[in-house]
Structures are given as C-alpha cells and as structure tokens.
Legacy VTK file of the C-alpha trace (Angstrom):
# vtk DataFile Version 3.0
C-alpha trace
ASCII
DATASET POLYDATA
POINTS 101 float
200.028 145.941 58.363
199.117 144.351 61.670
195.607 143.502 62.752
195.632 146.380 65.228
196.535 148.804 62.435
193.800 147.443 60.169
191.273 147.770 62.978
192.366 151.339 63.696
192.064 152.328 60.030
188.607 150.754 59.801
187.495 152.680 62.874
188.750 155.952 61.325
186.956 155.106 58.063
183.726 154.362 59.927
183.958 157.660 61.794
184.762 159.714 58.693
182.534 158.079 56.079
179.717 156.913 58.266
179.284 153.380 59.448
178.251 151.289 56.461
177.271 147.692 57.046
180.362 146.415 55.246
182.616 148.610 57.356
180.946 147.503 60.575
181.240 143.872 59.567
184.946 144.354 58.804
185.442 146.054 62.181
183.796 143.168 63.988
185.823 140.582 62.068
189.121 142.381 62.653
188.416 142.994 66.336
187.468 139.334 66.769
190.657 138.201 65.063
192.727 140.596 67.183
191.061 139.371 70.373
191.658 135.770 69.344
195.333 136.473 68.743
195.630 138.140 72.151
193.944 135.245 73.923
196.188 132.715 72.197
199.255 134.752 73.168
198.121 134.905 76.799
197.604 131.158 76.829
201.048 130.601 75.353
199.628 129.245 72.108
200.578 132.087 69.811
203.762 130.579 68.425
204.211 128.475 65.301
204.526 125.191 67.214
201.273 125.611 69.128
199.257 123.430 66.757
201.635 120.496 67.126
201.629 121.027 70.907
197.846 120.796 70.970
197.880 117.670 68.808
200.387 116.088 71.178
198.308 117.055 74.220
195.215 115.508 72.639
197.128 112.289 71.976
198.358 112.221 75.585
194.840 112.809 76.870
193.477 110.027 74.651
196.211 107.671 75.880
195.451 108.591 79.507
191.742 107.886 79.000
192.491 104.549 77.324
194.861 103.591 80.142
192.352 104.580 82.796
189.616 102.544 81.119
191.911 99.525 80.798
192.935 99.777 84.446
189.305 99.887 85.607
188.454 96.946 83.375
191.364 94.901 84.740
190.433 95.792 88.332
186.830 94.711 87.787
187.974 91.442 86.208
190.174 90.684 89.253
187.339 91.517 91.651
184.955 89.233 89.772
187.533 86.425 89.668
188.134 86.807 93.402
184.402 86.710 94.129
183.969 83.608 91.976
186.924 81.917 93.701
185.393 82.671 97.112
182.059 81.335 95.875
183.682 78.091 94.714
185.506 77.709 98.028
182.203 78.276 99.874
180.473 75.644 97.753
183.322 73.209 98.365
183.082 73.754 102.131
179.299 73.331 102.039
179.586 70.070 100.139
182.191 68.794 102.557
184.984 68.439 100.013
187.521 69.354 102.701
186.433 66.388 104.845
187.017 63.958 101.975
190.610 65.090 101.466
LINES 1 102
101 0 1 2 3 4 5 6 7 8 9 10 11 12 13 14 15 16 17 18 19 20 21 22 23 24 25 26 27 28 29 30 31 32 33 34 35 36 37 38 39 40 41 42 43 44 45 46 47 48 49 50 51 52 53 54 55 56 57 58 59 60 61 62 63 64 65 66 67 68 69 70 71 72 73 74 75 76 77 78 79 80 81 82 83 84 85 86 87 88 89 90 91 92 93 94 95 96 97 98 99 100
C-alpha cells in the first residue's frame, strides 16, 4: 500500500469514526511523509542513489572550501613576502647600500 493510499484510508476513517487524536496524528505523519517524498522526487533525489550523490556533493563542497581557503592563504603569504621584500629594498636604498656596490 502506498503512502497516498494509507493517507486516503486514514482520512476516510477519520470522517467515518470521528477524528480521534491518534487518527489525526497518523494523518499528519502520513501527509508529511507523502509531501517529503514528493519534494525529494521534484528535486531529483527520490532514487536509491540519492544518498550517495548527496555524500559526494558534500565531499566536493568541502574540498572546494579547503581549496579556496588554501588559495587565499597562499595569496596572502605572497603579498606579505612582496611587501617585506619592498621594505628591505627601501631600507637598503636609504642606507646607501647601492652606492657601496
């Protein structure tokens, strides 16, 4: 029996027998599960391989974030090294090291 069939039978039971708390709770749970299944299908994640696809996407995202952080770190290191090199050249010019060569 599919989730839609279970939900339909619960709705009929609630209408015929009166809406008991247990029946209402079951209706809410089944309708939530049905809606979740529909959303996953619309997103293309309703198949059996969806979980492994999501795991792989998370790994790719983590790798991208690590790469981006490493690239920024390397760029900042090169900028700092360049600034320090320019500072040393400026100090050397100020001290007249170029004239002594």
